[in-house]
C-alpha positions in Angstrom: 63.4 -13.5 -131.5 59.8 -12.4 -131.1 57.7 -11.4 -134.1 57.2 -7.6 -134.3 54.0 -7.4 -136.2 51.0 -9.8 -136.1 48.5 -10.4 -138.9 45.9 -8.7 -136.8 48.1 -5.6 -136.7 48.3 -5.6 -140.5 44.5 -5.7 -140.8 44.1 -2.8 -138.4 46.0 -0.5 -140.6 43.6 1.2 -142.9 45.1 2.5 -146.1 42.3 5.0 -146.7 38.5 4.9 -146.8 37.2 1.7 -148.1 34.9 2.3 -151.1 32.4 -0.4 -152.0 32.5 -1.9 -155.5 29.2 -2.4 -157.2 28.3 -4.1 -160.4 26.1 -2.0 -162.8 24.2 -3.8 -165.6 22.6 -1.6 -168.3 20.3 -2.9 -171.0 19.9 -1.3 -174.4 18.3 -2.1 -177.7 20.8 -2.7 -180.5 20.6 -1.9 -184.2 19.4 -5.4 -184.8 16.4 -5.0 -182.5 17.7 -7.3 -179.8 18.4 -6.3 -176.2 22.1 -6.2 -175.2 23.5 -5.8 -171.8 26.6 -3.9 -170.7 28.1 -4.5 -167.3 30.8 -2.7 -165.4 32.3 -2.6 -161.9 32.4 0.8 -160.3 33.7 2.0 -156.9 31.3 4.4 -155.3 31.6 6.7 -152.3 28.1 5.8 -150.9 25.8 2.9 -151.9 22.9 5.4 -151.9 24.4 7.2 -154.8 24.1 4.3 -157.2 20.9 5.7 -158.9 22.9 8.7 -160.2 25.6 6.7 -161.9 25.7 6.7 -165.7 27.5 4.2 -167.9 27.6 4.4 -171.7 28.6 2.2 -174.5 
């Protein structure tokens, strides 16, 4: 019995628009005077819109 679906066929199916995931790192001064960093992964529509993203504590 022949195989109905190949691995290549599975990859061709697109389950929607692929949104790139970017890692955002934000630095801020803490109450103790030291610099702390906060990082998060965010899915964006367009890589050019990264400058307009805001993350908060």
